PAPANU-16188 format. One record per residue (C-alpha): residue number from 1; x, y, z. Coordinates in nm, 2 decimals, m for minus. Example, Ala and Ser with C-alpha at 12.3 -4.5 7.8 and 13.67 -1.06 7.14 Angstrom:
2
   nr      xx      yy      zz
    1    1.23   m0.45    0.78
    2    1.37   m0.11    0.71
end
This chain:
319
   nr      xx      yy      zz
    1    0.00    0.00    0.00
    2    0.13    0.35   m0.07
    3    0.06    0.71   m0.10
    4    0.10    0.73   m0.48
    5    0.22    1.06   m0.61
    6   m0.04    1.28   m0.78
    7    0.12    1.39   m1.11
    8   m0.07    1.72   m1.15
    9   m0.01    1.84   m0.80
   10    0.34    1.76   m0.71
   11    0.60    2.03   m0.78
   12    0.93    2.11   m0.61
   13    0.94    2.40   m0.38
   14    1.16    2.68   m0.52
   15    1.49    2.72   m0.32
   16    1.55    3.05   m0.14
   17    1.86    3.13   m0.34
   18    1.71    3.29   m0.65
   19    1.80    3.64   m0.52
   20    2.16    3.54   m0.47
   21    2.18    3.40   m0.82
   22    2.03    3.71   m0.98
   23    2.26    3.94   m0.78
   24    2.56    3.73   m0.89
   25    2.45    3.73   m1.26
   26    2.41    4.11   m1.27
   27    2.75    4.17   m1.09
   28    2.94    3.92   m1.31
   29    2.79    4.06   m1.64
   30    2.90    4.42   m1.55
   31    3.24    4.31   m1.43
   32    3.31    4.10   m1.74
   33    3.26    4.40   m1.96
   34    3.49    4.63   m1.77
   35    3.75    4.36   m1.73
   36    3.77    4.30   m2.11
   37    3.80    4.68   m2.17
   38    4.08    4.70   m1.92
   39    4.26    4.39   m2.07
   40    4.23    4.55   m2.41
   41    4.40    4.87   m2.30
   42    4.67    4.72   m2.09
   43    4.74    4.38   m2.25
   44    4.72    4.21   m1.90
   45    4.70    3.83   m1.91
   46    4.57    3.81   m1.56
   47    4.30    4.07   m1.64
   48    4.20    3.88   m1.96
   49    4.18    3.56   m1.74
   50    3.96    3.74   m1.50
   51    3.74    3.86   m1.78
   52    3.69    3.51   m1.90
   53    3.63    3.40   m1.55
   54    3.35    3.66   m1.52
   55    3.19    3.55   m1.85
   56    3.19    3.19   m1.74
   57    3.03    3.30   m1.41
   58    2.76    3.50   m1.59
   59    2.67    3.20   m1.80
   60    2.68    2.98   m1.49
   61    2.42    3.20   m1.31
   62    2.20    3.18   m1.62
   63    2.23    2.80   m1.62
   64    2.14    2.79   m1.25
   65    1.83    3.00   m1.31
   66    1.74    2.77   m1.60
   67    1.78    2.47   m1.37
   68    1.56    2.64   m1.10
   69    1.29    2.71   m1.36
   70    1.29    2.36   m1.51
   71    1.29    2.20   m1.17
   72    0.96    2.37   m1.09
   73    0.77    2.20   m1.38
   74    0.47    2.00   m1.26
   75    0.48    1.62   m1.25
   76    0.29    1.42   m1.51
   77    0.24    1.06   m1.62
   78    0.58    1.05   m1.79
   79    0.75    1.20   m1.49
   80    0.55    1.10   m1.18
   81    0.81    1.24   m0.94
   82    0.85    1.57   m1.12
   83    1.16    1.75   m1.24
   84    1.33    1.84   m0.91
   85    1.66    1.68   m1.01
   86    1.69    1.92   m1.31
   87    1.85    2.16   m1.06
   88    2.11    1.90   m0.97
   89    2.18    1.83   m1.34
   90    2.24    2.20   m1.44
   91    2.44    2.26   m1.12
   92    2.67    1.97   m1.24
   93    2.70    2.13   m1.58
   94    2.79    2.46   m1.41
   95    3.07    2.28   m1.22
   96    3.20    2.14   m1.55
   97    3.20    2.49   m1.71
   98    3.40    2.63   m1.42
   99    3.65    2.34   m1.45
  100    3.69    2.32   m1.83
  101    3.63    2.68   m1.94
  102    3.71    2.90   m1.65
  103    4.01    2.70   m1.51
  104    4.13    2.56   m1.84
  105    4.14    2.88   m2.03
  106    4.30    3.07   m1.74
  107    4.57    2.81   m1.71
  108    4.62    2.82   m2.09
  109    4.64    3.20   m2.10
  110    4.89    3.20   m1.82
  111    5.12    2.94   m1.99
  112    5.10    3.14   m2.32
  113    5.19    3.46   m2.14
  114    5.49    3.29   m1.97
  115    5.60    3.16   m2.31
  116    5.56    3.49   m2.49
  117    5.57    3.77   m2.23
  118    5.46    4.11   m2.34
  119    5.52    4.44   m2.17
  120    5.22    4.57   m1.98
  121    5.08    4.91   m2.05
  122    4.96    5.17   m1.80
  123    4.82    4.95   m1.51
  124    4.58    5.23   m1.38
  125    4.30    5.08   m1.58
  126    4.35    4.74   m1.41
  127    4.35    4.89   m1.07
  128    4.03    5.08   m1.13
  129    3.86    4.77   m1.27
  130    3.98    4.54   m1.00
  131    3.86    4.79   m0.74
  132    3.51    4.81   m0.89
  133    3.50    4.43   m0.95
  134    3.59    4.37   m0.58
  135    3.30    4.59   m0.47
  136    3.05    4.42   m0.70
  137    3.17    4.07   m0.62
  138    3.19    4.15   m0.25
  139    2.83    4.26   m0.25
  140    2.72    3.95   m0.43
  141    2.93    3.73   m0.20
  142    2.76    3.89    0.11
  143    2.41    3.81   m0.04
  144    2.52    3.45   m0.12
  145    2.67    3.41    0.23
  146    2.36    3.53    0.40
  147    2.15    3.28    0.20
  148    2.39    3.00    0.28
  149    2.41    3.09    0.65
  150    2.03    3.07    0.68
  151    2.08    2.69    0.63
  152    2.36    2.64    0.88
  153    2.16    2.63    1.20
  154    2.47    2.64    1.42
  155    2.66    2.38    1.21
  156    3.01    2.43    1.08
  157    3.06    2.57    0.73
  158    3.20    2.24    0.58
  159    2.93    2.03    0.75
  160    2.66    2.26    0.61
  161    2.82    2.24    0.26
  162    2.85    1.86    0.26
  163    2.49    1.82    0.39
  164    2.32    2.09    0.18
  165    2.07    1.97   m0.08
  166    2.04    2.31   m0.25
  167    2.34    2.34   m0.49
  168    2.22    2.68   m0.62
  169    2.31    2.82   m0.28
  170    2.66    2.68   m0.24
  171    2.76    2.70   m0.61
  172    2.70    3.08   m0.60
  173    2.88    3.11   m0.27
  174    3.19    2.92   m0.40
  175    3.19    3.11   m0.73
  176    3.18    3.45   m0.55
  177    3.46    3.33   m0.31
  178    3.67    3.22   m0.61
  179    3.60    3.56   m0.77
  180    3.73    3.75   m0.47
  181    4.04    3.53   m0.45
  182    4.10    3.57   m0.82
  183    4.08    3.94   m0.80
  184    4.34    3.96   m0.52
  185    4.57    3.73   m0.72
  186    4.51    3.95   m1.03
  187    4.59    4.26   m0.84
  188    4.92    4.11   m0.71
  189    5.00    4.00   m1.06
  190    4.95    4.34   m1.21
  191    5.13    4.52   m0.93
  192    5.43    4.30   m0.91
  193    5.46    4.27   m1.29
  194    5.46    4.65   m1.32
  195    5.68    4.72   m1.01
  196    5.95    4.47   m1.11
  197    5.90    4.53   m1.49
  198    5.86    4.15   m1.53
  199    5.56    4.06   m1.74
  200    5.60    3.69   m1.66
  201    5.46    3.76   m1.31
  202    5.13    3.85   m1.48
  203    5.13    3.51   m1.64
  204    5.20    3.34   m1.31
  205    4.89    3.52   m1.16
  206    4.68    3.39   m1.45
  207    4.80    3.04   m1.37
  208    4.71    3.08   m1.00
  209    4.36    3.20   m1.09
  210    4.32    2.89   m1.30
  211    4.43    2.67   m1.02
  212    4.18    2.84   m0.78
  213    3.90    2.77   m1.03
  214    4.01    2.41   m1.08
  215    4.00    2.34   m0.70
  216    3.66    2.51   m0.66
  217    3.52    2.32   m0.96
  218    3.65    1.99   m0.82
  219    3.47    2.05   m0.49
  220    3.15    2.14   m0.66
  221    3.17    1.85   m0.91
  222    3.20    1.60   m0.62
  223    2.90    1.74   m0.43
  224    2.68    1.78   m0.74
  225    2.75    1.43   m0.85
  226    2.64    1.30   m0.51
  227    2.32    1.50   m0.53
  228    2.25    1.39   m0.89
  229    2.29    1.02   m0.80
  230    2.05    1.06   m0.51
  231    2.13    1.13   m0.14
  232    1.94    0.99    0.15
  233    1.76    1.21    0.41
  234    1.95    1.30    0.73
  235    2.01    1.01    0.98
  236    1.84    1.21    1.26
  237    1.53    1.26    1.05
  238    1.51    0.89    0.96
  239    1.56    0.79    1.32
  240    1.27    1.02    1.43
  241    1.05    0.88    1.15
  242    1.12    0.53    1.28
  243    1.02    0.64    1.63
  244    0.70    0.80    1.50
  245    0.60    0.48    1.31
  246    0.68    0.25    1.60
  247    0.46    0.46    1.83
  248    0.15    0.36    1.63
  249   m0.06    0.09    1.80
  250   m0.10   m0.10    1.47
  251    0.27   m0.14    1.42
  252    0.49   m0.42    1.56
  253    0.82   m0.30    1.42
  254    0.97   m0.11    1.13
  255    1.31   m0.10    0.96
  256    1.51    0.22    0.90
  257    1.32    0.40    0.62
  258    1.47    0.41    0.27
  259    1.49    0.77    0.13
  260    1.62    0.99   m0.15
  261    1.62    1.36   m0.22
  262    1.44    1.44   m0.55
  263    1.50    1.82   m0.50
  264    1.62    2.04   m0.22
  265    1.27    2.03   m0.07
  266    1.13    1.70   m0.19
  267    1.20    1.37   m0.03
  268    1.08    1.02   m0.13
  269    1.04    0.78    0.17
  270    0.98    0.41    0.18
  271    0.85    0.26    0.51
  272    0.89   m0.11    0.56
  273    0.64   m0.18    0.84
  274    0.54   m0.49    1.02
  275    0.18   m0.47    1.13
  276   m0.03   m0.65    1.39
  277   m0.16   m0.98    1.23
  278   m0.51   m0.92    1.37
  279   m0.58   m0.61    1.16
  280   m0.86   m0.62    0.91
  281   m0.82   m0.48    0.56
  282   m1.00   m0.17    0.66
  283   m0.79   m0.12    0.97
  284   m0.47   m0.18    0.77
  285   m0.58    0.09    0.52
  286   m0.65    0.33    0.80
  287   m0.31    0.26    0.97
  288   m0.12    0.32    0.64
  289   m0.30    0.65    0.59
  290   m0.24    0.75    0.95
  291    0.14    0.68    0.92
  292    0.16    0.88    0.60
  293   m0.02    1.18    0.76
  294    0.19    1.16    1.08
  295    0.52    1.16    0.89
  296    0.42    1.44    0.64
  297    0.28    1.66    0.92
  298    0.62    1.64    1.10
  299    0.83    1.67    0.78
  300    0.65    1.87    0.50
  301    0.95    1.80    0.27
  302    0.85    1.43    0.25
  303    0.63    1.46   m0.06
  304    0.61    1.08   m0.14
  305    0.55    0.81    0.12
  306    0.53    0.44    0.03
  307    0.44    0.18    0.29
  308    0.55   m0.18    0.24
  309    0.34   m0.38    0.49
  310    0.42   m0.72    0.64
  311    0.27   m0.92    0.92
  312    0.38   m1.11    1.22
  313    0.31   m1.48    1.20
  314    0.07   m1.59    1.48
  315    0.22   m1.85    1.71
  316    0.03   m2.18    1.73
  317   m0.21   m2.20    2.03
  318   m0.23   m2.52    2.23
  319   m0.57   m2.65    2.31
end
């Protein structure tokens, strides 16, 4: 017996990170334009790498918004559990873009600049652009951090990151953090290259920016892959559900529930329950419905509950 999903009514709840994504998209688009202008005037390899980085970030925010929109499509007969994992798929694509395009091109640009160093022009453009970019990215980072911190509930940063089921939150946070680190490296590259009159240092800065992006992309790829394959609900929640089920008078025992996240706010739960053998069909139906309601009242994110009933064999009675 089960609480079968209703295709026309089941949709994933939109995550609370849309504001952070839109803020990051607007900031990165403006920053990309001014970085390319500065790179064109000064010939800075680090600034060109930063411009590419911002273009990739802008495209990534658009992909995240696309994933959010697609994940909200209603369920139907062809997709009875909806499209919640669309968000996980597009977040995985974003991680690949950061790795292959952002990190790869920055590393390539740095190597080329080391092989063929060119004198840098007036660095004033770079300093102005880097300062403006730091302000824009800093504001975007603060918005993303506030959204991420709302999920922490007293937990450490890394524990929250590893347990988060909303990639649109931590992807934006890590992108913005990588942006700020990249800007600091680019500033050092421009300053040291101009101060020592050594254009190779600008190429080294571009390489370091690429390494930062590759490390961030590696972390995001690992987490998004795990979400895409399906992560179970938290152990504390499953233990509480087990306690709730065992408290019902019709239940003899139950195994630890099977579970999987279909989206950040949509959980599928399978309850393997051993019922009293004396229950009639009507009583069993009522017990199943009661268990489903009890669990979903306590945990609204549990959108699908399936109950697999079994019965205790009655012992032989001596006459």
